[in-house]
Phi, psi and omega in degrees: 000134179274160183293328182252023182282138180287138176268155180285134178294148179292141180295143179295135182267123178283138179294142179276155183298325183270356182291131182262143175265153180289169180294154177294131181298140178246161174285135183291145176267156182266001185291340177260001183285145174241119177259138184237126171259102188284168178302134181086354180264141178233132178239129175242115183139190183265140174246125179229125178214152174275344183261227185244144173235132176248130184242116174246349179257222184231136178231131172242111181145199183259135177243125177232114182236129181292327181259294187202159171235130175241115178257104182294165186294343175264359184272158180216135177232130171241104182152217186236138176240128174233125184200171174282305182232152179210147171233119183249117178238350182250211185258129177233126174239101183150218185237138173235132176238119179241116181286334180251242184271139174228122179242122178251110186279164183296338180274359186275157174222113183240130174232109182149220185240138176243127175239120184204168176275133184303320183289345185237022180254127178233122180242112181285149176297133180100350178293143180259112182230126176227105182165214185233142175246127175245127179275129178284142177291124183301327185273327186251342181078014179252156183285138174267112183264136175240143179297144180296144180270126179273134180281153179294326181297313180297322180293320179293324181291323181277333180233076182295149179291141180296143180256151171102000000 
């Protein structure tokens, strides 16, 4: 046999009657996708996904995720987050609405508004939160708003009692 001699092609194999074919390929859905905004990355604009987004960098804008948003302890969001579930470990300046579970970790710093279901809200000891919490109505998914309560101290400072 020579080094450059052509080899004979293998004979074509006829399919057997019992041989099964695989499923017809489908277009993949995005509901299981995980999008990552890595450390050192900055996004300005809206993020929309049917799946999950993990943020270790910085986002300025609106984030809408069908499954979940994970804000890592090095991540920062300035804007609005709407999602089913969320875990917040970084810095959020804005509004977050979680229709399902919301976990605010001890490493988080939130300044703004939190909208969540009372039964699915977890706030770890040590979390820094400055803002308002609105509980979502379990049946309708809308926030139940209550007027803010004014403290007596603030009222006394703005309207001092007359002297004399």
